[in-house]
SEKOL-725220 format. One record per residue (C-alpha): residue number from 1; x, y, z. Coordinates in nm, 4 decimals. Layout:
@seq:NUM	x:X	y:Y	z:Z
...
This chain:
@seq:1	x:0.0000	y:0.0000	z:0.0000
@seq:2	x:0.1344	y:0.3444	z:-0.0897
@seq:3	x:0.1214	y:0.5816	z:0.2101
@seq:4	x:0.1695	y:0.9582	z:0.2311
@seq:5	x:0.4283	y:0.9116	z:0.5070
@seq:6	x:0.6627	y:0.7653	z:0.2475
@seq:7	x:0.6139	y:1.0711	z:0.0294
@seq:8	x:0.7019	y:1.3027	z:0.3163
@seq:9	x:1.0377	y:1.1301	z:0.3433
@seq:10	x:1.0740	y:1.1597	z:-0.0331
@seq:11	x:1.0263	y:1.5357	z:-0.0008
@seq:12	x:1.3854	y:1.5645	z:0.1222
@seq:13	x:1.5295	y:1.3559	z:-0.1644
@seq:14	x:1.8210	y:1.4841	z:-0.3662
@seq:15	x:1.7669	y:1.7231	z:-0.6559
@seq:16	x:1.8800	y:1.4459	z:-0.8909
@seq:17	x:1.5512	y:1.2663	z:-0.8241
@seq:18	x:1.3591	y:1.5643	z:-0.9700
@seq:19	x:1.0078	y:1.4699	z:-0.8525
@seq:20	x:0.7336	y:1.5699	z:-1.0937
@seq:21	x:0.5334	y:1.8680	z:-0.9718
@seq:22	x:0.1818	y:2.0051	z:-1.0116
@seq:23	x:0.0687	y:2.2092	z:-1.3108
@seq:24	x:-0.1972	y:2.4798	z:-1.2617
@seq:25	x:-0.5374	y:2.3776	z:-1.3952
@seq:26	x:-0.8959	y:2.4904	z:-1.4355
@seq:27	x:-1.1777	y:2.2352	z:-1.4487
@seq:28	x:-1.5543	y:2.2475	z:-1.4751
@seq:29	x:-1.7757	y:1.9614	z:-1.3580
@seq:30	x:-2.1445	y:1.8866	z:-1.3964
@seq:31	x:-2.2782	y:1.7512	z:-1.0683
@seq:32	x:-2.6139	y:1.5781	z:-1.0390
@seq:33	x:-2.7915	y:1.4912	z:-0.7136
@seq:34	x:-3.1544	y:1.4444	z:-0.6161
@seq:35	x:-3.2667	y:1.5254	z:-0.9683
@seq:36	x:-3.0854	y:1.8615	z:-0.9760
@seq:37	x:-2.7751	y:1.9661	z:-1.1717
@seq:38	x:-2.5004	y:2.1985	z:-1.0476
@seq:39	x:-2.1911	y:2.3377	z:-1.2222
@seq:40	x:-1.8744	y:2.3179	z:-1.0135
@seq:41	x:-1.5592	y:2.5156	z:-1.0913
@seq:42	x:-1.2234	y:2.4018	z:-0.9550
@seq:43	x:-0.8943	y:2.5830	z:-1.0077
@seq:44	x:-0.5339	y:2.5252	z:-0.8978
@seq:45	x:-0.3057	y:2.8298	z:-0.9106
@seq:46	x:0.0575	y:2.8792	z:-0.8110
@seq:47	x:0.1252	y:3.1869	z:-0.6002
@seq:48	x:0.4182	y:3.4287	z:-0.6228
@seq:49	x:0.5882	y:3.2666	z:-0.3195
@seq:50	x:0.5723	y:2.9212	z:-0.4819
@seq:51	x:0.2774	y:2.7955	z:-0.2751
@seq:52	x:-0.0504	y:2.6820	z:-0.4299
@seq:53	x:-0.4141	y:2.7833	z:-0.3885
@seq:54	x:-0.6860	y:2.5328	z:-0.4770
@seq:55	x:-1.0444	y:2.6620	z:-0.4991
@seq:56	x:-1.3727	y:2.4857	z:-0.5606
@seq:57	x:-1.7313	y:2.6057	z:-0.5616
@seq:58	x:-2.0744	y:2.6229	z:-0.7147
@seq:59	x:-2.4268	y:2.7556	z:-0.6671
@seq:60	x:-2.7794	y:2.6406	z:-0.7433
@seq:61	x:-3.0749	y:2.8683	z:-0.6776
@seq:62	x:-3.0207	y:3.0111	z:-0.3253
@seq:63	x:-2.7698	y:2.7536	z:-0.2023
@seq:64	x:-2.3977	y:2.7470	z:-0.2778
@seq:65	x:-2.0512	y:2.6960	z:-0.1351
@seq:66	x:-1.6913	y:2.7989	z:-0.1831
@seq:67	x:-1.3849	y:2.6225	z:-0.0445
@seq:68	x:-1.0152	y:2.7019	z:-0.0587
@seq:69	x:-0.6980	y:2.5189	z:0.0378
@seq:70	x:-0.3510	y:2.6782	z:0.0531
@seq:71	x:-0.0472	y:2.4506	z:0.0581
@seq:72	x:0.3137	y:2.4173	z:-0.0517
@seq:73	x:0.4923	y:2.1271	z:-0.2202
@seq:74	x:0.8106	y:1.9751	z:-0.0800
@seq:75	x:0.9426	y:1.7272	z:-0.3330
@seq:76	x:0.6611	y:1.4736	z:-0.3608
@seq:77	x:0.4811	y:1.5810	z:-0.0430
@seq:78	x:0.2033	y:1.8343	z:0.0146
@seq:79	x:0.2562	y:2.0678	z:0.3126
@seq:80	x:-0.0894	y:2.2081	z:0.3970
@seq:81	x:-0.1311	y:2.5573	z:0.5411
@seq:82	x:-0.5038	y:2.6269	z:0.5642
@seq:83	x:-0.8466	y:2.5142	z:0.4479
@seq:84	x:-1.1692	y:2.7181	z:0.4537
@seq:85	x:-1.5199	y:2.6094	z:0.3529
@seq:86	x:-1.8020	y:2.8634	z:0.3394
@seq:87	x:-2.1625	y:2.7784	z:0.2628
@seq:88	x:-2.3720	y:3.0573	z:0.1110
@seq:89	x:-2.7406	y:3.1367	z:0.0890
@seq:90	x:-2.9730	y:2.9243	z:0.3009
@seq:91	x:-2.6899	y:2.7099	z:0.4395
@seq:92	x:-2.4422	y:2.9527	z:0.5939
@seq:93	x:-2.1996	y:2.6907	z:0.7242
@seq:94	x:-1.8275	y:2.7513	z:0.7784
@seq:95	x:-1.5372	y:2.5137	z:0.8371
@seq:96	x:-1.1685	y:2.5910	z:0.8813
@seq:97	x:-0.8507	y:2.3864	z:0.9307
@seq:98	x:-0.5158	y:2.5541	z:1.0061
@seq:99	x:-0.1702	y:2.3937	z:1.0180
@seq:100	x:0.1223	y:2.5539	z:1.2045
@seq:101	x:0.4718	y:2.4222	z:1.1171
@seq:102	x:0.6256	y:2.2461	z:1.4173
@seq:103	x:0.3015	y:2.2455	z:1.6196
@seq:104	x:0.1688	y:1.9271	z:1.7796
@seq:105	x:-0.1921	y:2.0185	z:1.7054
@seq:106	x:-0.4117	y:2.1305	z:1.4157
@seq:107	x:-0.6765	y:2.3986	z:1.4714
@seq:108	x:-1.0161	y:2.3015	z:1.3307
@seq:109	x:-1.3427	y:2.4982	z:1.3254
@seq:110	x:-1.6568	y:2.2811	z:1.3106
@seq:111	x:-2.0136	y:2.3899	z:1.3895
@seq:112	x:-1.8910	y:2.7193	z:1.5371
@seq:113	x:-1.6550	y:2.5452	z:1.7805
@seq:114	x:-1.2760	y:2.5221	z:1.7653
@seq:115	x:-1.0956	y:2.1913	z:1.8221
@seq:116	x:-0.7289	y:2.1033	z:1.8690
@seq:117	x:-0.6607	y:1.7875	z:1.6679
@seq:118	x:-0.3443	y:1.5774	z:1.7056
@seq:119	x:-0.0947	y:1.6311	z:1.4257
@seq:120	x:0.1104	y:1.3558	z:1.2680
@seq:121	x:0.3420	y:1.3764	z:0.9701
@seq:122	x:0.1547	y:1.3744	z:0.6410
@seq:123	x:-0.1833	y:1.4946	z:0.7711
@seq:124	x:-0.3781	y:1.6899	z:0.5069
@seq:125	x:-0.7076	y:1.8771	z:0.4699
@seq:126	x:-1.0116	y:1.7742	z:0.2628
@seq:127	x:-0.8887	y:1.9469	z:-0.0547
@seq:128	x:-0.5100	y:1.9203	z:-0.0387
@seq:129	x:-0.5441	y:1.5425	z:0.0004
@seq:130	x:-0.6741	y:1.5300	z:-0.3579
@seq:131	x:-0.3565	y:1.6965	z:-0.4843
@seq:132	x:-0.1437	y:1.4634	z:-0.2708
@seq:133	x:-0.3020	y:1.1662	z:-0.4475
@seq:134	x:-0.2161	y:1.3264	z:-0.7825
@seq:135	x:0.1445	y:1.3899	z:-0.6747
@seq:136	x:0.1810	y:1.0321	z:-0.5562
@seq:137	x:0.0563	y:0.8975	z:-0.8887
@seq:138	x:0.2639	y:1.1430	z:-1.0928
@seq:139	x:0.5782	y:1.0144	z:-0.9208
@seq:140	x:0.4905	y:0.6443	z:-0.9090
@seq:141	x:0.6058	y:0.4444	z:-1.2149
@seq:142	x:0.3443	y:0.1737	z:-1.1404
@seq:143	x:0.0534	y:0.3630	z:-0.9787
@seq:144	x:-0.1812	y:0.0645	z:-0.9581
@seq:145	x:-0.1970	y:0.0070	z:-0.5844
@seq:146	x:-0.4006	y:0.1133	z:-0.2826
@seq:147	x:-0.3383	y:0.4560	z:-0.1264
@seq:148	x:-0.3639	y:0.5611	z:0.2386
@seq:149	x:-0.4269	y:0.9285	z:0.3202
@seq:150	x:-0.4608	y:1.1005	z:0.6611
@seq:151	x:-0.7066	y:1.3936	z:0.6706
@seq:152	x:-0.7998	y:1.6468	z:0.9411
@seq:153	x:-1.1732	y:1.7086	z:0.9071
@seq:154	x:-1.4175	y:1.8543	z:1.1589
@seq:155	x:-1.3600	y:1.7054	z:1.5049
@seq:156	x:-1.1382	y:1.4182	z:1.3934
@seq:157	x:-0.8280	y:1.3083	z:1.2085
@seq:158	x:-0.9249	y:1.0253	z:0.9740
@seq:159	x:-0.7416	y:0.7695	z:0.7634
@seq:160	x:-0.8789	y:0.7361	z:0.4095
@seq:161	x:-0.8008	y:0.4161	z:0.2227
@seq:162	x:-0.8392	y:0.4314	z:-0.1542
@seq:163	x:-0.8581	y:0.0849	z:-0.3039
@seq:164	x:-0.7353	y:0.0459	z:-0.6617
@seq:165	x:-1.0108	y:-0.1101	z:-0.8765
@seq:166	x:-0.8549	y:-0.1073	z:-1.2233
@seq:167	x:-0.8124	y:0.0700	z:-1.5556
@seq:168	x:-1.1255	y:0.1963	z:-1.7309
@seq:169	x:-1.1982	y:0.4033	z:-2.0418
@seq:170	x:-1.4688	y:0.6660	z:-1.9860
@seq:171	x:-1.6719	y:0.8548	z:-2.2437
@seq:172	x:-1.6927	y:1.2125	z:-2.1133
@seq:173	x:-1.8081	y:1.5481	z:-2.2554
@seq:174	x:-1.4421	y:1.6253	z:-2.3340
@seq:175	x:-1.3839	y:1.2926	z:-2.5098
@seq:176	x:-1.2800	y:0.9367	z:-2.4384
@seq:177	x:-1.0339	y:0.9160	z:-2.1478
@seq:178	x:-0.8267	y:0.6324	z:-2.0078
@seq:179	x:-0.8573	y:0.6383	z:-1.6292
@seq:180	x:-0.7530	y:0.4680	z:-1.3074
@seq:181	x:-1.0537	y:0.3773	z:-1.0923
@seq:182	x:-1.0231	y:0.4000	z:-0.7112
@seq:183	x:-1.2841	y:0.3177	z:-0.4473
@seq:184	x:-1.2777	y:0.4645	z:-0.0971
@seq:185	x:-1.3163	y:0.2044	z:0.1770
@seq:186	x:-1.6063	y:0.2885	z:0.4139
@seq:187	x:-1.6981	y:0.1281	z:0.7458
@seq:188	x:-2.0646	y:0.1798	z:0.6563
@seq:189	x:-2.1710	y:-0.0738	z:0.3886
@seq:190	x:-2.4458	y:0.1646	z:0.2737
@seq:191	x:-2.1895	y:0.4268	z:0.1662
@seq:192	x:-1.9881	y:0.4006	z:-0.1550
@seq:193	x:-1.7407	y:0.6469	z:-0.3097
@seq:194	x:-1.5653	y:0.5977	z:-0.6450
@seq:195	x:-1.3185	y:0.8238	z:-0.8248
@seq:196	x:-1.1734	y:0.8088	z:-1.1766
@seq:197	x:-0.8395	y:0.9834	z:-1.2486
@seq:198	x:-0.7012	y:1.0491	z:-1.5980
@seq:199	x:-0.3222	y:0.9932	z:-1.6411
@seq:200	x:-0.3139	y:1.1959	z:-1.9655
@seq:201	x:-0.4472	y:1.4967	z:-1.7681
@seq:202	x:-0.1917	y:1.4648	z:-1.4877
@seq:203	x:-0.4205	y:1.2301	z:-1.2922
@seq:204	x:-0.6910	y:1.4939	z:-1.2753
@seq:205	x:-1.0198	y:1.3755	z:-1.1301
@seq:206	x:-1.2630	y:1.3354	z:-1.4214
@seq:207	x:-1.5510	y:1.1555	z:-1.2495
@seq:208	x:-1.6781	y:1.0802	z:-0.8991
@seq:209	x:-1.9813	y:0.8896	z:-0.7746
@seq:210	x:-2.0856	y:0.8929	z:-0.4084
@seq:211	x:-2.3817	y:0.6912	z:-0.2815
@seq:212	x:-2.5299	y:0.7424	z:0.0650
@seq:213	x:-2.8702	y:0.6234	z:0.1881
@seq:214	x:-2.9290	y:0.4896	z:-0.1621
@seq:215	x:-2.9008	y:0.8376	z:-0.3152
@seq:216	x:-2.6188	y:0.8938	z:-0.5680
@seq:217	x:-2.4257	y:1.2151	z:-0.6262
@seq:218	x:-2.2228	y:1.2198	z:-0.9488
@seq:219	x:-1.9750	y:1.4676	z:-1.0945
@seq:220	x:-1.8209	y:1.4462	z:-1.4419
@seq:221	x:-1.5754	y:1.6765	z:-1.6169
@seq:222	x:-1.7188	y:1.9072	z:-1.8861
@seq:223	x:-1.4212	y:2.1395	z:-1.9457
@seq:224	x:-1.0537	y:2.1152	z:-1.8540
@seq:225	x:-0.7366	y:2.3162	z:-1.9003
@seq:226	x:-0.4098	y:2.1797	z:-1.7585
@seq:227	x:-0.0884	y:2.3790	z:-1.7728
@seq:228	x:-0.2621	y:2.6327	z:-1.9986
@seq:229	x:-0.3654	y:2.3677	z:-2.2543
@seq:230	x:-0.7290	y:2.2747	z:-2.3160
C-alpha cells in the first residue's frame, strides 16, 4: 500500500531525483444529485511565493458553497497551510482547518466550535489530500496500488483508504479518457465512493460517484485546461 508518510520522506530527496510537480489547472464539472444539476468550478493556481491555492465552488438557486486550500509542495509531499469552507445562501456553514509548522496540534473549526486535533506527519485537509493523491501517482512508475491518506476534518483526524479497482476508459463530454478507478473504503456498507483519475491529464479527477442512503451524487468533467492547454 502506498502511504503519504513515504512521500514526506521523499520530499527531502536529492535534486537528482527531480520529482514531478503540479501544473496549474482549471476544471468544470457537472454535478447531479436528487434530480438537480449543479456546475462546479475548480482551479489550482501557483502563487508568487511558490505555494498553491486550490479553490472549488458552485451555486444552485439560493444555495452554494466555496472552499479554498492553501499549501506548498516539498518534493513529492504536500505541506498544507489552511483550508476554509463557506456555505452561502440558506446554508451559511463555515469550516476551517489551520496547520502551524512544528506544532503538535491542528486547529479546526466545526459547527462554530474550535478543536485542537493531534498532528502527525503527512496529515492533510479535505482538498489538499486530492492533490497529494495526484502527486503520488505522478511520481509512481506503477501507480496501480491502494493509497492511504490522513485527513484532518471537523472534530477528527481520519485515515482514508483508496482501493485500486482497475483501468477503465470513460466517455466524457471532453472525449474518451483512459482512467484509473479507485474506491474509498467505508466502514458503513451503505456508503460508496468511487473516483476516476485520468493519467493523460496529470491524474486529474474526471468523475466521482458517491452513494449514501441509496441516493447517488455524481460529478463528471465538462471542461478542462491543464498547464494552460485545453
